[in-house]
C-alpha positions, 0 to 999 in steps of 0.5 A: 977335288979328288976327281980334278986330280985324276988324269983323263983316260981314253974314251968310254966308247972305245972300251969294250964290254970286258974292259968296262965291266972290269973297270966297274968290278974294280970299283964295285965296293965303292959303288955299292957303298956310295950309290942309292939304287932308287936314284939310278933306276929311273935313268936305267929304266929310261935306257931300257936296261932294267924293267919294271919287274927288275925295279920291284925285285931290287927295291922290294925283295926281303932278302936284300936287307940293306942298300949295299946288297940292293946295289950289288944285286942291281949290278948283277942285273946290269951285267946281263945287259952286257955293254949297254948295262955298263954304259948306262950305269956309267952315264947314270953315275955321271949325272947323279954321282959325278965325284964317284964317276970321276973316281971310277972312270978317271974322267971329268963328268959332263952333260954334253950330248956328245958324252952320252952313248945314245941309248936314250934319244936326245930329246928324252935325254934332255927331258930326263936331265931337266927332270933330274936337275929339277929333282935335285933342286927340290931335294936341295930345297927340302934339305935346306928346309929340313936343315933350317927346321933342325937348326931351329929345333936345336936352337929351341933345345939349346934354349931349354938346356940353358934355362934348365942350367939356369934353374939348376944354378939357381937351385944350387945357389938356393941350396948353398943359402939353405946350408948357410942358414942352417949353419947360422941356425945351428950356431944360434941354437948353440948360443941359446944352449950356452945362455940356458947353461948360464941361467941354470948356474944363476939359479943355482947360485940364487938357491944357495943364497936363499939357503944361506939366508934361511940358515942366518934366520935360524941362527937369529931365532936361536939367539932370541930364544937363548936371550928370552931364556936368560931373561926368564932365569933372571926374573926367577932369580929376582923373585927368589931373592925377594922371597929370601929377603922377606923370609929373612925378615921374618926369621930372626935367626942370627946364624943364618943371616951372614949366610944369607947376606953372603948369598945375596952378595953373590947373587948381586955379583952374578946379576951385575955380571949378567947385566954387563954381558947382555948388552954385548950379546945384544949388540952382536945379535943386532949386528948379525941382524943388520948383516942378514938384512943387508944380504937379503936386500942384495939377494933380492936385487940379484933375484930382480936382475935374474928375472930381467935376464930371464925375460930377455932370454925368453924374448930372444928365444921367441925371436929365434923360434920365429926365425926358425919358422921362416927358415923352415918355410924357405926350406919347404919352398926350396924343396918344392922348387927342387921337386918341380925341377925334377918333375920337369926333367921327368916330363922331358925324359917321358917325352923322349921315351914317347919320341922313341916309341913313335920312332919304333912305331914308324919302324913297325909301320915301315916293316908292315908296308914292306910286308904289304909290298911283298904280299902285293908282289905275290898277288901280282905273280898269281895274276901273271900266271893267270894271264899266261894261262889266258895267253895260252888259251888265246894262242890255241884258239888263234891256231885253231881258227885259221891256218898259219899262212892265211894269218901272215898274208892278211893285211895289217888292218884286217889282222888288227880287226880280227884280233880285236874281234877275237879278243872281244869274243873271248871276253864275252864267251871264252872258248873251251881250251883244248886239253893240254898236259899237266903244267909244272908248278908255278914259280916266280920268274926273274925279270930281264929286259923284254926282247924278241925270241932268239934261239934256245942256246941264247936262252940258256946263255941268258939264264946262265948270266942272269942267275949268276947273282950276288948279294955281297958288296965284293965281286964273286970269287972265280971259284964261286963263278965256276960252281955256278957255271957247273950248276947252270950247265946241269940245269940246261940239260933239261931245256929241251923238255921245258921248251914246250912251255915257252909260250907261258912266258909271253905277254900281249904287246900291241902291234906297232910294226909295219906289214913289211917288218912282219913279213921280214920276221916270217922270212927270217923265221922260215930261214932259221927255225928255232931249235927245240920248239915242237909247237907252231911258231910264235905269233908276231904280236908276242914277245918274250918278257921273262926267262926260265923260272929258277927255284928259290928255296926261301920263298913261300908259294901259295897254291889254290885248288879243290881240296875235297878229301885232301888227305886222299890226294896227298900224304904227309910226314914230319912233325913239329921239330922238322916241319910237315912235308908232302910225302906222296901225291896221288896222280890224277888228283887236283893236288897233282894237277897244280904241281904239288910235289914231295919235299915241300913243307906245308906252312899254312892252309886256308879254306872256307867252311860255313861261309867263314874263311879259316886259316891254320898255321902248320909251320910248327905243328905236330903230325897229329895236328897237321893231319887233323887240320888237313882233314878239316879242309872241304872245297877250295883251299889255299896251301902255302908251301916252302920248298925244303928238299934237303931237309925232306931227304934228311928226314927220310933217311932218318926214318929209313934208318930208324933213328926217329919214328917221326918228326915230332919232338917235344917235352910235356909235364903230365897233369894227372896220374895214369896207370898202364892200360890196355891201349898204353903201356907207360905208367906216369904220375902227376908232375912227371916229365915225358919226351913225346917223339911220335904223335901218330904211331902206326896202328893207333889213333888215340895214343902218343909214343913217349919216353920218361926223361932222366932227371939230371940229363936230357936222356930218354929212359923207359919208353912206351905209349901214353894217351894222346891229348884228347884221350888224356883230357877225357880221363882227366875230366873223369878223374875230377868227377870221380874225386868230386862225387867219391863213388865206389868206382873212383875209390877202386880206380884211384886207391893206389894214389892214397896208398902211395900218397901221391898227387892224383891230378893237377888242374891247369887251364888255358886261362887267359891264353888265346890258344892251347900251346899243344894244338894247332891255331885255327883263326877266322879271317873275318873276325880274327878270333880263335873260334872256327866253327863247329868242326874246329878243335873241341872246346874242351881243349881250351879248359883243362890241360892234361899235358903242359908244354915245358922247356928245359933250362940248365942254370949255371950257378947255385939256385936260390932257395925258397922254403914253404910254408912261409911261417916255417920258412921264417924260422928255418931261413936263418939256420940255413943261412948259417951253413957254408955256401948259403947266405940270407937275402938282405933287403935294400933301402930305396928312396921313393923315386928309386922304388917307383922306378924299380917297381916299374921295371919289375925288379922289386920282389917283395916289400918288407913288413916294416915299410915301403922304404925297405924292399927285396930286389932282384939285384940283391938276389943276383949279388948273392948268386954272383958269389957262387952260393945259394941265396936263401929267400925270406919271401912268398910265392909271389916272387917266383914269377918275377924271378923267372922273368929274370931267368932265375929259377929258385929251388922251391921246397914245400914242407908238408904239415900235420897236427903231429909235425906242428907240435914238434915245432911248438917251442920254435913257433912260440919264440916267433909269436906264432901258433900251431893253428897259424902254421897249419892254416898257412900250409893249407892256404899255400899248398894249392898255390903250388900247382899254379907255379910254372915250374916243379917243386919238391915236397917233404913229407911231414913224417920224414923228420922227427925234430928240427935237426933231422929236418935241416939235414933232410933239407940239405940233401934235398937242396943238393939233389935239386941243384943237379936236376934240370929245371923244367919251365912251362908257359905261364898260363895263369 
């Protein structure tokens, strides 16, 4: 719609070249963003404004990282074709991007033949338009199919999402029902509790009633006893009365008779009284007994009721237990359903991760394909160079066979017959080419449209226009164009010398022109000769295919030649920091003949040895490694070179000003103690850090030039020479042998170690690594293994390492603290955590799923002793470190590597133990249920593991403290000093 509103501008055929390109440059940003070069290139190839090499450059160049850069690069190439390039570009936009064509030109697109410029014939144009329409229809059909597939996929995903939502809704409903059932169950349990309380009260009342009954029975028993006592007294009184009567009858004492009579009367009165009182008491007792019997009946009735209630409550309790079991089964079923839904969601996430992995694999495959295309292009360039050399030989043979006038006077048929016979004879037995001067180094050339030879000035103009390139979307600025013109003007001054090799840029083209055209070309060449050509005229069957090569510094060139005594053919300088450069090339050698010049960095060398293809990468190797690798070359070799003239000149200036002695610079950790010897003057101890600055000092072959490093800064201190890698390795093996056999020689050579109580050696091997990090990589191209034959690096370099490569780190915050041995650390950790600026690391409580996820991400440092639900994690350590304080780690040595992966470098302090020092901590150990023997055993088991750590640690001597207070004071000082030091970390070889 936007294109319909733009008014018609004047015809494109009436516009000049500058106007057309000004119109394109005004819309360059829009074209670069909206155009895909792969769509326009077929038409531009049909219009003969782009060649096959241009197409390869646009679509396969690694420097063009996106579509906009490729489009901009295509516009730069079309600019070299002047007006035809602009017209072809606009016509291709009119066909494939009509909306963009309208926005750029202001004209409506049309496919009428009159609207085209005639760069393509009418039949070819019609055929191309038919193909374009067919391709667009296919693309539209494919797009519709893809849209239908995407829509079906979306529908299936939406259906799955709806199902998952329904399952989630059902799960929520089940959870709500579960909550309701739980609440109902809790209420029933509350009612049961109330019933139990009431039952307990009834039991208490029943017990009280039984106690009252027993009290009544006791009272009744007492009353019966009293009644029996009274009856006994009454019988006794009656017997006494009868006895007195009989006695009175026997004795006739008149004086005592009245007294006896009086007593009898009194006794009778008492008996009457007693007879009167006994019925009342009996009535009372009978009444009490009746009441007790009634209360007993009532209590028995209550007891029966209570028993019935108890049985009812037991039945209700059993029913509630059954209901509880049912609810438990329902809860288990709901839990299983929830777990099943979680597993389904986990499977879906895993499938998404697999899809992402497949996508990443596709990206990797695409990158590998691009790398393969680049390699094929490089091989193509090599074949083109070989083709150019063959063309030179054919030209020289053709020039020597017959004079130039006889060649042009022969007929067209005879010319073709002679040329075919010459080509067949060349294939059967190629003639010996004449000696030609040494050619310049071969570089990849920039493709342009094939055209006939023109004058040298036109070649300069072509080189000027073709080299004005840009990878930006916006047009180049005038200042950039001015700088490019100055550079190309300087390069054009050497054009007269380089025209001797113009024939190298020609390829064979079948002769399709008539004899008259050949003669006209000959006459024109006789009238106006080409400036700068010192050799014979170019044959008519040769056409210029590419222009002068322009150096591209980012490319790697591969050169093949005979490399016998390669170090005698060329000299190298540099090292691992700057790269290894070619410094000098001996004239007359094979390296000089193929065009190797100083200033090229040697990236890789390939050669054959013992029927094996070997490959050595020298891009980051030291000077010693590079010279050793180049010295192994015998026979044909392939050198990969990268032009870096500026870096080479900067290195030469540094060497001349004595700023550096070589291009080497790396830091190593020494794994053995080395006293100063006759061949080296720098004494180092085990675990020292040194800075190696030259691996091939002048006048020595088995030593390095190195310096000791300041512990707090990256500053070199005392410098001198140390044994090189293999010399130090032999010393390390000898030291281990002497320590094993305890010979007299070893006691003399290493007595300073015992006197200073320092570590003699640290045994470190390459272990699982494929190659030694301090030695050049030698690879077998056939087997892709690390072994390269008998002349490769000695096998001992893959076992013991006298030096370990390290890198410096500067932690910005307070580092965690790890105390060893672990038993002593458990005693001291809480004491240190009470200091200001220290805090003990606390474990986190994790669920099983969260624990598994963090364990997969290696975020769990160590499990707690009480179970897997509690773990020490990286997050807990980082949380303390964010406060700007030290985190005290109650962990073991296994956590160090996990912390290093998270770029957390703890302060490791090992407190040495002896029997005497262990006795000082006897009371502390007993409080923690530990013994002195356990502490010593723990110390002996953990001390060898410290050498396997990829970092340095600090050891506290057992005789440097006398009690716990002095030990803590010493630890505070050590932590303060270690915090200021540089952290040196080596590759983890274990």
